[in-house]
LUMSELUM-767332 format. One record per residue (C-alpha): residue number from 1; x, y, z. Coordinates in steps of 0.1 Angstrom, whole numbers. Each point is the difference from the previous one (the first is absolute). Layout:
residues N
  resi      u      v      w
   NUM      X      Y      Z
...
This chain:
residues 1007
  resi      u      v      w
     1  -1392  -2144   -520
     2    -10    -22    -28
     3     24    -21     15
     4    -14     -8     31
     5    -31     -6    -20
     6     18    -28    -13
     7     14    -13     31
     8    -32     -1     18
     9    -15    -21    -26
    10     27    -23      2
    11      0     -7     34
    12     -6    -38      3
    13     35     -2    -21
    14     18     23     24
    15    -14    -26     32
    16     12    -29    -21
    17     34     17     -5
    18      1     11     37
    19     -3    -33     11
    20     24    -16    -20
    21     25     26     13
    22    -10     -6     34
    23      6    -39     -5
    24     34      7    -18
    25     12     22     27
    26     -8    -28     27
    27     20    -21    -20
    28     31     24     -6
    29      4     12     38
    30      0    -35     11
    31     25    -11    -32
    32     23     30      6
    33     29     -9     18
    34      2      7     37
    35     31     17     17
    36     14     15     31
    37     18     29    -21
    38      5     12    -32
    39     30    -10    -21
    40     27     22     -3
    41     30     -3    -18
    42     32     16     20
    43     24     19    -25
    44     31    -16     17
    45     21    -30     -1
    46     26    -17     24
    47     30    -18    -16
    48     14    -29     28
    49     34    -10    -10
    50     15    -34     23
    51     41      3      1
    52      9    -25     28
    53     26      7     21
    54      7     35     -8
    55     -1     30     24
    56    -19     31     -2
    57     24     21    -12
    58      9    -30    -28
    59    -43     -1     -8
    60      3     39     -6
    61     32      4    -18
    62     -6    -30    -25
    63    -37     -7     -1
    64    -20     29     14
    65     17     33    -20
    66      4    -25    -34
    67    -37     -2      4
    68    -11     37     11
    69     23     13    -30
    70    -19    -18    -30
    71    -35      1     16
    72     -3     39     -7
    73     -5     -9    -35
    74    -34    -15      8
    75    -26     18    -17
    76    -21     22     24
    77     29     -3     25
    78     -5     24     31
    79     20    -12     27
    80     20    -29     17
    81      7    -14     35
    82     22    -28     10
    83     10    -24     30
    84     31    -15      3
    85      4    -27     25
    86     25    -31      2
    87    -10    -23    -28
    88    -28     20    -13
    89     -9     32    -20
    90    -35     16     -5
    91     -6     27    -21
    92    -33     18     -2
    93     -9     16    -34
    94    -26     27      3
    95    -14     10    -31
    96    -22     34     -9
    97    -34      3     13
    98    -15      1    -34
    99     23    -28    -14
   100     -8    -25    -28
   101      8    -29     25
   102      0    -28    -27
   103     22     20    -20
   104     25      5     26
   105      0    -34     14
   106     11    -12    -39
   107     26     21      4
   108     13     -8     32
   109     -1    -38     -8
   110     23      8    -32
   111     22     21     25
   112      2    -30     25
   113     10    -26    -25
   114     31     24    -10
   115     10      6     37
   116     -1    -37      5
   117     29     -5    -21
   118     17     31     17
   119     -2    -12     35
   120     27    -25     19
   121     -3    -33    -10
   122     -3    -13     39
   123    -36     17     -7
   124    -27    -24      7
   125    -33     13    -13
   126    -16     33    -12
   127    -34      2     11
   128    -24     28    -12
   129    -34      8     14
   130    -24     20    -14
   131    -33    -14     17
   132      6     19     31
   133    -37      6      5
   134     -9    -39     -4
   135    -17     -8     31
   136     -8    -37     15
   137    -39     -6      4
   138      5    -24     30
   139     27    -14     24
   140     -2    -34      9
   141     20    -14     30
   142      4    -32      5
   143     18     -8     35
   144     17    -27     19
   145    -10      4     37
   146     32    -22      6
   147     21     29     -9
   148     14    -30    -28
   149     10      5    -39
   150    -34      0    -17
   151     -3    -34    -19
   152     10     11    -39
   153    -24    -24    -13
   154    -28     15     18
   155     16     33    -13
   156     -4     -9    -36
   157    -34    -14      3
   158    -14     32     14
   159     17     19    -24
   160    -15    -22    -29
   161    -34      5     15
   162      2     38      0
   163     15      3    -31
   164    -29    -21    -14
   165    -26     21      7
   166    -14     17    -34
   167     10     38      3
   168     31     -3     20
   169     30     13    -21
   170     29    -12     26
   171      6     -9     37
   172     35      9     12
   173     10    -25     29
   174     26     17     31
   175     12    -21     26
   176      4    -33    -17
   177     35      3    -11
   178     14    -35      7
   179     30     -6     23
   180     31      6    -21
   181     26    -29    -11
   182     32     12     20
   183     36    -12    -11
   184     22      9     24
   185     37     -8     -8
   186     27     -3     26
   187     22     24    -10
   188     34    -17     16
   189     -9    -35    -17
   190     -3     17    -35
   191     30     20      0
   192     20    -29     11
   193     -9    -16    -33
   194      5     32    -19
   195    -35     10     -5
   196    -13     34      2
   197    -35      6      6
   198     -4     13    -35
   199     13    -31    -17
   200    -27    -21     22
   201    -28     24    -12
   202      8     -6    -36
   203      0    -36      5
   204    -33      0     16
   205    -15     22    -26
   206     17    -23    -26
   207    -17    -32     15
   208    -37     18      4
   209     -1     20    -34
   210    -23    -16    -20
   211      7     -5    -38
   212    -26     -5    -27
   213      9    -30    -22
   214    -13     -3    -34
   215    -18    -27    -20
   216     21    -24    -22
   217     -7    -18    -28
   218     -5    -38     -2
   219     -5    -10    -39
   220    -32     21    -11
   221    -10      8     31
   222      8     25     32
   223      5    -15     38
   224     -2     28     29
   225     29     -2     23
   226     -7      4     37
   227     25      4     27
   228    -23     18     22
   229      7    -12     38
   230    -15     11     33
   231     25     17     22
   232      1    -10     37
   233     19     10     32
   234     20    -32     -3
   235      9      7    -37
   236     16     33      9
   237     19    -16     32
   238     10    -25    -28
   239     15     28    -25
   240     37    -10     -5
   241     21     34      8
   242     34    -15     -1
   243     20    -25    -20
   244     35    -15     11
   245     13    -18    -30
   246     30    -12     17
   247    -22    -21     25
   248    -29     -2    -23
   249    -22     14     28
   250    -27     23      3
   251    -15     27     20
   252    -34      5      5
   253    -19     30      8
   254    -12    -14     34
   255     35     -5     14
   256      8     35     -2
   257    -34     17      6
   258    -32     -7     21
   259    -33      1    -22
   260    -26     11     20
   261    -38     10     -3
   262      1     37     17
   263    -25     25      3
   264      3     32    -18
   265     21     27     23
   266    -16     26    -18
   267    -39     -6     -2
   268    -23     15     -5
   269    -24    -14     23
   270    -38      6      5
   271     -9      0     39
   272    -33      2     16
   273    -12     -3     37
   274    -12    -30     -8
   275     38    -15    -10
   276     17      3    -35
   277    -13     -5    -31
   278     -3      1    -34
   279    -18     32    -16
   280    -18     -7    -35
   281    -11     34    -20
   282    -25     -5    -22
   283     -5     25    -30
   284    -35      1    -22
   285     -3     11    -37
   286    -13     37      0
   287    -28     -5    -22
   288    -17    -25     24
   289    -23      0     26
   290     20     -6     35
   291    -28      0     20
   292     -8    -31    -26
   293     32    -12      1
   294      5     -1     36
   295    -34    -23      3
   296     15    -23    -21
   297     35      2     11
   298    -17    -12     34
   299    -21    -29    -12
   300     32    -11    -13
   301     15      1     33
   302    -25    -16     20
   303     10    -34    -12
   304     36      6     11
   305     10    -26     29
   306     27     16     24
   307     18    -20     22
   308     -9      6     38
   309     30     21      8
   310     -3     22    -31
   311    -26     32     -3
   312    -12     21    -29
   313     -6     34     10
   314     -9     30    -27
   315     15     32     18
   316    -12     18    -32
   317    -26     -2    -24
   318     -8     29    -23
   319    -36    -15     -8
   320     -7      5     39
   321     12     36     -7
   322    -22      4    -31
   323    -30    -15     15
   324     -2     24     29
   325     12     31    -20
   326    -31    -12    -24
   327    -23     -1     26
   328     11     30     16
   329     -4     20    -31
   330    -31    -19    -13
   331    -17     12     35
   332     11     35     -3
   333    -15     -2    -37
   334    -34    -16     10
   335      3     27     28
   336      3     29    -26
   337    -26    -14    -22
   338    -27     -3     29
   339     13     37     11
   340     -7     14    -38
   341    -31    -15     -5
   342    -14     14     32
   343     12     32     -8
   344    -17     -1    -33
   345    -31    -12     17
   346     -2     26     28
   347     11     25    -28
   348    -24    -12    -28
   349    -23    -21     12
   350     -3    -37     -1
   351     -8     -6    -38
   352     25     25     -9
   353     25    -16     24
   354    -10    -37    -20
   355      9     19    -35
   356     36     13     13
   357      7    -32     20
   358     -4    -22    -34
   359     27     21    -13
   360     22    -15     23
   361      1    -35     -7
   362     -4      4    -36
   363     31     24     -2
   364     18    -25     22
   365     -8    -29    -18
   366      9     15    -36
   367     34     18     17
   368     10    -38     11
   369     -4    -14    -35
   370     22     28    -10
   371     25     -7     25
   372      4    -38     -6
   373     -1      7    -39
   374     30     27     10
   375     18    -29     17
   376     -4     20     36
   377      1    -18     32
   378    -18      4     34
   379     20     14     23
   380      1     29     31
   381      7     26    -21
   382    -26     -8    -28
   383    -27     -7     27
   384      9     33     14
   385     -4     15    -34
   386    -36    -13     -1
   387     -8     11     34
   388     12     33     -8
   389    -21      3    -33
   390    -31    -16     14
   391    -14     35     11
   392      8     15    -30
   393    -12    -24    -21
   394    -37      9      8
   395      7     35     -6
   396    -12      1    -33
   397    -27    -20      6
   398    -14     25     24
   399      2     28    -21
   400    -18    -17    -24
   401    -26    -12     22
   402     -5     35     13
   403     -2     11    -32
   404    -29    -22    -10
   405    -17      4     34
   406     -4     38     -3
   407    -16     -3    -29
   408    -24    -27     10
   409    -10     19     29
   410     -7     26    -23
   411    -26    -22    -15
   412     18     -7    -34
   413     -7    -41    -10
   414     29    -24      6
   415      8     -3    -32
   416      6     38     -6
   417     16      6     34
   418     26    -28     -5
   419     10     13    -40
   420     -3     36     10
   421     17     -3     35
   422     30    -23    -11
   423      2     22    -29
   424      2     29     22
   425     31    -12     21
   426     15    -24    -24
   427     28     25     -7
   428     11     13     34
   429     -1    -40     12
   430     24     -7    -29
   431     22     31      7
   432      1     -8     37
   433      8    -38     -7
   434     29     12    -23
   435     11     25     22
   436      5    -24     27
   437     17    -30    -22
   438     26     25    -18
   439      7      9     40
   440     12    -38      5
   441     13     -5    -35
   442     35     18      4
   443      4    -21     34
   444      1    -37    -24
   445     35     13    -12
   446     13      9     37
   447     38    -17     -7
   448     18    -21     27
   449    -11    -26     23
   450    -26     19     17
   451    -14     11    -30
   452      0    -38    -12
   453    -13     -5     35
   454    -33     18     -1
   455     -5     -1    -40
   456    -31    -20      6
   457    -20     24     22
   458      0     29    -27
   459     -9    -24    -26
   460    -29    -17     16
   461    -16     34     13
   462      4      9    -41
   463    -18    -35     -5
   464    -30      5     23
   465     -3     35     -9
   466     -4     -5    -35
   467    -21    -26      8
   468    -23     15     23
   469     -6     27    -26
   470    -12    -27    -27
   471    -25    -16     24
   472    -13     37      9
   473     -8     12    -33
   474    -10    -37    -12
   475    -14    -25     27
   476    -11     28     27
   477    -26     20    -26
   478    -14    -34     -5
   479     -7     -9     36
   480     -9     39      7
   481    -31     -4    -24
   482    -11    -33     22
   483      7      8     32
   484     -1     41      5
   485    -36     16     14
   486     -7     36     11
   487     18     10     34
   488     -8     25     29
   489     29     24     11
   490     17    -13     30
   491      1     24     34
   492     36     -8      8
   493     14      8    -37
   494    -19     34      2
   495     17      6     36
   496     36     -5    -16
   497     -5     15    -34
   498    -17     36     17
   499     35     -3     24
   500     20     -3    -30
   501    -22     26    -20
   502     -1     28     34
   503     38     -3     -3
   504      2      6    -33
   505    -22     30      0
   506     20     14     32
   507     35     -3    -20
   508    -15     13    -32
   509     -4     35     18
   510     31     -4     19
   511     26    -10    -26
   512     28     16     20
   513    -12    -22     28
   514      4    -26    -17
   515     34      8    -13
   516     10      0     35
   517     -9    -31     13
   518     18    -15    -31
   519     26     19      6
   520      1    -12     38
   521     -8    -36    -10
   522     32      0    -26
   523     21     12     27
   524    -11    -28     25
   525      3    -24    -26
   526     36      7     -5
   527      5     -1     33
   528    -13    -33      5
   529     19    -14    -31
   530     33     10     14
   531     -5    -19     31
   532     -8    -31    -16
   533     26    -26     -5
   534     11    -15    -32
   535      1    -38     -7
   536      5    -18    -34
   537    -18    -33     10
   538    -12    -11     33
   539      8    -34     14
   540    -20    -29    -10
   541    -31    -13     19
   542     14    -27     11
   543      8    -24     27
   544     32    -10    -10
   545     33     14      5
   546     36    -16     -2
   547     29      3     16
   548     37      3    -13
   549     32    -11     23
   550     35      9    -11
   551     26    -15     24
   552     35     16      8
   553     17    -37     -2
   554     14      2    -38
   555     -6    -34    -16
   556    -13    -21     29
   557    -29    -14    -10
   558     -5    -19     30
   559      1     32     23
   560    -27     11    -23
   561    -20    -28      4
   562      2      4     40
   563     -8     34     -4
   564    -30    -10    -24
   565    -14    -25     24
   566      3     25     30
   567    -16     26    -21
   568    -29    -27    -10
   569    -10     -9     36
   570      1     38     13
   571    -25      9    -32
   572    -22    -31      8
   573     -6      6     36
   574    -12     34     -9
   575    -35      6     13
   576     -9     17    -35
   577     18    -28    -22
   578    -23    -27    -12
   579     28    -19    -21
   580     34      6    -13
   581     25    -22    -23
   582     35     14     -9
   583     27    -10    -29
   584     34      3     13
   585     29      4    -29
   586    -25     14    -22
   587    -28     24     -5
   588    -41    -13      3
   589    -12    -10    -34
   590    -20     33    -10
   591    -34     -1     13
   592    -13     37     -9
   593     10     20    -30
   594     17     26     17
   595     21    -19     23
   596     34     14     -1
   597     25    -32     -5
   598     31     -2     19
   599     34    -19    -11
   600      7    -34     10
   601     25     -2     23
   602     13    -24     25
   603     -6     27     27
   604    -36      8     -8
   605    -33    -11      8
   606    -34     14    -13
   607    -32     -8     23
   608    -44     -2     -9
   609    -13     11     30
   610    -37     -2      2
   611    -16     21     21
   612    -37      4     21
   613     -7     36     -6
   614    -28     -6     22
   615     17     -9     32
   616     27     29     -9
   617    -30     23      0
   618    -13     -9     30
   619     32      9     18
   620     -4     32     -8
   621     27      2    -23
   622      6     12    -39
   623     16    -24    -21
   624     24     27     -3
   625     11      2     38
   626     -5    -43      4
   627     22     -1    -32
   628     28     21     21
   629     -4    -18     33
   630      7    -33    -24
   631     31     13    -11
   632     10     10     35
   633     -5    -30     13
   634     18    -20    -30
   635     30     24      1
   636      5     -9     38
   637     -3    -37     -9
   638     29      1    -21
   639     22     30      6
   640     23     14    -29
   641    -19    -20    -31
   642    -16     23    -21
   643    -39     -4      0
   644    -29     18    -17
   645    -40     -7      7
   646    -17     11    -35
   647    -34      9     -9
   648    -10     -9    -35
   649     -4     28    -26
   650    -28      6    -27
   651      9     17    -35
   652     37      2     -7
   653     24    -15     28
   654     23     30     14
   655      8    -15     34
   656     13     24     27
   657    -17     33     -9
   658     30     19      1
   659     30    -13    -18
   660     33     19     -6
   661     24    -15    -22
   662     38     12     11
   663     23     -9    -27
   664     38      5     -3
   665     32    -11    -14
   666     18     -4     32
   667    -13    -28     20
   668     16     21     33
   669    -15     30     -9
   670    -33    -16    -10
   671     -2    -20     34
   672      8     36     19
   673    -23     20    -15
   674    -31    -26      3
   675      4      2     38
   676     -3     37     -2
   677    -28     -3    -21
   678    -19    -25     23
   679      5     24     29
   680    -15     32    -18
   681    -27    -22    -13
   682     -7     -9     35
   683     -5     36     11
   684    -29      7    -26
   685    -32      1     15
   686    -26    -30     -9
   687     30    -24     -6
   688      7    -34     18
   689     15    -31     -2
   690     29     11    -22
   691     22    -28    -11
   692     27     -3    -31
   693     10    -32    -20
   694     37      6      5
   695     19    -36      7
   696     24      3     29
   697     35    -13      0
   698      5    -37      7
   699     32    -19      8
   700     12    -24    -26
   701     33    -19     -9
   702     17     18    -27
   703     19    -21    -27
   704     28     15    -13
   705     19    -17    -29
   706     41      4      2
   707      6      4    -38
   708     38    -12      5
   709     -4    -27     14
   710    -28     -9    -23
   711     23      5    -28
   712     31    -22     15
   713    -26    -25     -1
   714    -18      6    -31
   715    -35      0     22
   716    -25     21    -16
   717    -28     23     21
   718    -28    -16    -18
   719     14    -33     12
   720      2     11     36
   721    -37     15     -2
   722    -14    -33    -12
   723     19    -20     22
   724    -12     20     32
   725    -35      3    -18
   726      0    -37      2
   727     12     -4     35
   728    -28     20     13
   729    -26    -13    -20
   730     -7     31    -21
   731      0    -20    -33
   732    -28    -26     -8
   733     -7    -24    -25
   734    -33      0    -18
   735    -26    -17     18
   736      0    -36     -1
   737    -31    -26      3
   738     17    -21     25
   739    -18    -36      8
   740    -32     18    -16
   741      0     34     17
   742     17     28    -15
   743     28     15     22
   744     23     30     -1
   745     33    -17      1
   746     30     21     20
   747     33     -8      2
   748     22     14     29
   749     30     -7     20
   750      3     -9     38
   751      5     34     12
   752     -5     15     38
   753     25     26      5
   754     22     21    -17
   755     31    -21      3
   756    -20    -25    -20
   757     -8     22    -25
   758     37     12     -2
   759      8    -39     -2
   760    -17     -3    -35
   761     24    -12    -26
   762      9     16    -32
   763     16    -19    -26
   764     26     16    -29
   765      0     -8    -33
   766     29    -24      7
   767    -16    -18     28
   768     12     20     30
   769    -23      2     29
   770     -4     33     17
   771    -20      9     32
   772    -23     30     -7
   773     18     16     29
   774     34      3    -23
   775    -20     19    -26
   776    -27     22     17
   777      0     24     32
   778    -31     -2     20
   779     -9     26     22
   780    -32     16     17
   781    -14     34    -14
   782    -35     15      5
   783    -20      0    -32
   784    -32     14    -13
   785    -23    -32     -5
   786    -26     18    -26
   787      6     29    -28
   788    -29     19     -6
   789     -6     26    -31
   790    -20     19    -23
   791      6     14    -26
   792     36    -18     -1
   793     12     18     32
   794      5    -11     32
   795    -34      5     18
   796    -16     -1     37
   797    -38      5     -1
   798    -15     16     31
   799    -35     -9     11
   800    -30     13     25
   801    -33      1      5
   802    -22     29     11
   803    -24      7     24
   804    -37      6     -5
   805     -9     25    -26
   806     37      9     -5
   807      4     20    -32
   808     26    -17    -19
   809      5     26    -25
   810      7     24     37
   811     23    -21      8
   812     17     -4    -32
   813      3     39     -1
   814     16      2     34
   815     26    -25     -8
   816     10     18    -30
   817      4     34     24
   818     21    -22     21
   819     23    -11    -32
   820      6     33    -10
   821     11      9     34
   822     28    -26      5
   823     11     -3    -38
   824      5    -38      5
   825     25    -15    -32
   826    -23    -27     -8
   827    -31     -3    -21
   828    -37     -6     18
   829    -27    -12    -23
   830    -35      3     14
   831    -19    -35     -7
   832    -30    -11     19
   833    -33     13      4
   834      9     37    -10
   835     14     -8    -33
   836    -34    -22     -8
   837    -22     30     12
   838     20     22    -28
   839     -3    -24    -27
   840    -35    -11      4
   841    -13     27     15
   842     14     27    -27
   843    -14    -27    -25
   844    -35      0     14
   845      2     42     -2
   846     12     -1    -37
   847    -30    -26     -8
   848    -25     18     16
   849      6     32    -23
   850     -6    -26    -29
   851    -33     -6     16
   852     -9     34      5
   853      9      3    -38
   854    -21    -26     -9
   855    -29     10     21
   856      1     37    -15
   857     -1    -12    -35
   858    -32    -17     12
   859    -13     29     15
   860      7     24    -28
   861    -22    -24    -24
   862    -26      1     22
   863     -2     38     11
   864     18     20    -26
   865     12     23     24
   866     33      0     19
   867    -17     19     29
   868    -27    -21      6
   869     30    -31     -5
   870     24     19     28
   871    -32      3     24
   872     -5    -37     -1
   873     38     -8      4
   874     -3     21     33
   875    -14    -27     12
   876     32    -19      2
   877     17     25     27
   878    -32     -2     19
   879      5    -41      1
   880     34      5      9
   881    -11     19     31
   882    -19    -31     14
   883     24    -23     -6
   884     22     19     20
   885    -25      3     29
   886    -10    -36     -2
   887     35    -13      2
   888     14     27     29
   889    -35    -12     18
   890      6    -34      1
   891     40      5      6
   892     11    -15    -33
   893     29      9    -23
   894     -2      9    -34
   895     12    -33    -14
   896      4    -13    -36
   897    -37    -13      1
   898    -13     30     15
   899     15     20    -25
   900    -15    -22    -25
   901    -30      4     12
   902     -3     38     -2
   903     14      0    -37
   904    -27    -25     -5
   905    -25     28     12
   906      8     20    -28
   907    -25    -16    -24
   908    -24    -10     29
   909     -9     34     11
   910     -5     19    -30
   911    -31    -24     -6
   912    -25     24     24
   913     14     31    -16
   914     -7     -7    -34
   915    -37    -16      9
   916     -4     36     18
   917     13     22    -28
   918    -14    -17    -27
   919    -41      3     20
   920     13     40      5
   921      9      3    -35
   922    -38    -16     -9
   923    -13     21     27
   924     13     35    -16
   925    -10    -12    -37
   926    -38     -7     13
   927      4     42      8
   928      9     -2     40
   929     15     26     18
   930     37     -7      8
   931     -5     -6     34
   932    -32    -17     -1
   933     16    -24    -26
   934     27     -7     26
   935    -23     -6     27
   936    -24    -25    -18
   937     30    -19    -13
   938     13     -6     32
   939    -35     -7     13
   940    -10    -22    -26
   941     34    -17     -4
   942      2     -4     37
   943    -14    -38      1
   944     21    -17    -28
   945     31     20     12
   946     -1    -10     37
   947    -12    -34     -9
   948     31     -8    -21
   949     21     16     26
   950    -15    -21     26
   951     -1    -36    -17
   952     37      6    -11
   953     10     10     38
   954    -21    -27     13
   955     11    -28    -25
   956     37     16     10
   957    -10     -5     41
   958      9    -40      3
   959     37      6    -17
   960      2     29     26
   961     -6    -19     33
   962     14    -34    -11
   963     35     11     16
   964     20     -3    -33
   965     32     18      5
   966      0     -1    -44
   967    -36     12     -5
   968    -13     21     31
   969     23     30     -7
   970    -12     -3    -34
   971    -37     -4      7
   972     -1     30     26
   973     17     20    -28
   974    -30     -8    -23
   975    -26      1     25
   976     10     37     16
   977     14     13    -35
   978    -35     -9    -15
   979    -20     11     30
   980     12     34      8
   981      2      6    -40
   982    -37     -8     -4
   983     -9     22     29
   984     22     29    -13
   985    -11    -10    -37
   986    -36     12      8
   987     10     36     17
   988     34     10    -17
   989     -4    -12    -35
   990    -34     18     -3
   991     12     30     17
   992     32      3    -22
   993    -22     -3    -29
   994    -21     31      6
   995     34     17      0
   996     13    -10    -32
   997    -33      3    -20
   998    -16     28     20
   999      8     29    -25
  1000    -17    -21    -29
  1001    -32      3     15
  1002    -19     34    -14
  1003    -17      0     32
  1004     24    -14     28
  1005     18    -23    -24
  1006    -13    -25    -24
  1007     25    -26    -15
């Protein structure tokens, strides 16, 4: 071909361009941001509303229901769930899988602005959180070993250093809340002066409120006026509360109340085995190299001198995790390259191996350049994509070099051998490349969080494959002319080739036997497939787990803190634990993108547990078994509380694999039948750890207003509510800077019993003092402290785990049978792993059909024959056979990534058939008998077919033995699917070809 004469004539220019790409590729790899995992955007939002002093029932009625009735109007709304607790409403909005997230959030923002005007006046704030996957890149924990409050000046200094580092977007500080300023009123003295708490509150607020003062004009100029006075504790104590005009005397606040610095009664607090601390959560810019930023951070902190009683530790640092991940994957990558090069060396000789191997760095460097230009990042998914494509990116070079080598061995000159050899296979190589690319193309549009999570995998494979084609048809021919020399046949190759040819000849004359073998193989494969478990995404390969605690002491923060410290000691004493820290009163700052957050509350705590997996493995325990035993020990340490031990998830978080959402309008009916459903679930094989989120009733003092007495005195319900809220400290002022420290300011009565609460005095419009006991009836009653809802109905979520290899679909099927028999009058929605499997596995199935259609179009253009195209497509079910066998042999589940690997095979396995059929056609056109043409094609294309398969398989072996729960199933599916498909392609495809085209041969069948 003339084009290759020009390419060979411009070899120096091509070498120069290759050098440029090598340099830009290295620079791009260095510059590309390095991250632990891909960025994903959760199609969800959380709306948190603070309504101080309101009961769970009030929060539901006046806040949660209002919000839920409005957010159904949000663009791409899917469903909502909510939790109403004392003083707090949390509403979770879930969007459709393929939602336009930005548009939906804009719609939500408009609705929330409207909702604010409809909420009660007592609502303090409405917070909308949409960045649910925003994760902290580092934890820095400042500990005071004397268990004393951390110096706020030191906290500010450390925060300044962390925020000053280039690339830091924000630093959240937890546990540094300064003590509040508590104004505790002597109710007897206040009432004697005719002062209600509401009146005292208004006086204090008026004195502390800062009103801006404008400037004034003096002659021709303006002069600024300033009345900005610092607030001190002494100033607050001296606020005049009462004036007596008759005696010209005044009463200051300190005469009827005590003003004191008091610890916050409801945290939150950060606890560690070495003491109480302050936690700094550092967030880096998504577009920077985290590894470089971490080095800068460490340099900035190296100059920080801490007092001897303080220690700064780093429990979590994503840079360390990224380094370990990059090292592991890079090692696998290098091993893969070595295996591929050795395979080519033993299969084609040293010179051929050198030419083929040269295509690897060239393809990679060009790919890195393109990835950097497209704004892509280096993380576990992108590195895995490079490993997967490693074996495939030399396939084109192998086919081209083999074609050139054959002609050199036949005695042609190098220039002619290159020109004719490359021209002879350029079209089938292009076709095989495009079929592989088109197999991955539809996977780019997989919707949802899982699709976003693995988006870079098909994209990078497509980039490397297209790049490898360009390298193989431009760079490889130039190297071939300079390096290739005549070679001798290898005996080892002939043995394997002869074995394949003997099997082919055997089945060419015994087609019915081949059909029987195929039928038995298919039947066995179906049986194996039915016995495999199903799994959405496996747990993360991480030595971090997290523990959630919810106490049964509603509203008692001190009890939660006590139980938290008990669990901290138990966990820290575990032989398999390296370190542990906990947050009490709220959840941990998010340290992993799929971490499921918990609602902030005085009765919750969350623990970050760093495990030593080697010690756990030394105990001959699986991680799952160890965590179950740990949970038993934690349950025994604080009986009665709800404790969960959780592993980190990959892809999209689902929590427990089994989740049943039971809904009803009737709360009593809901709780009754939820208990029955729990018992049903426990009877299903493979189900364990059944629990629910139903709140248990607790005793409360119920305050019931006496409307008749209220009317007599002219006192309103709102007045009573405000006075009680003030008496117990539910109403607070805006934060005030007191003596240079920003503090929360709380006014409350000195109440230590129900009797003192009943003695609170209210004043009628005429000034008559009325004790609270004369206006209300206080009784004890039971009340649910938390109300859960799903789609605006009261709900209880029942959760459970599954035993190894249990099939969630089978569990759901059995439950449906039970529910059909029981005819429960409540609605049950099946959530959890089953819902995700049906959603995403179905989506992959549809995308697989699109892949087949695209491949079909390419093949029709190449062969112009439906029979030949269908024959090539037959390799796809042959590949599926191998994938199922591989998963079954290694005891793996059919997971999302395993299925992804099987679909990826669609474009890979047809390549061998394309090369084989292309050569059969050429042999037939040259005048060979049909059977002879088939045998010759297998004989002459055996080496490139086997080498391309072996290089792909060997490139995947490091991934298959890496131990990665995410990528091992995919690698096994690819390795076994490709291997079995190749072996069967060399026998089954040629035999079926003779069946389809035999009648067209004048003698025996000539195509």
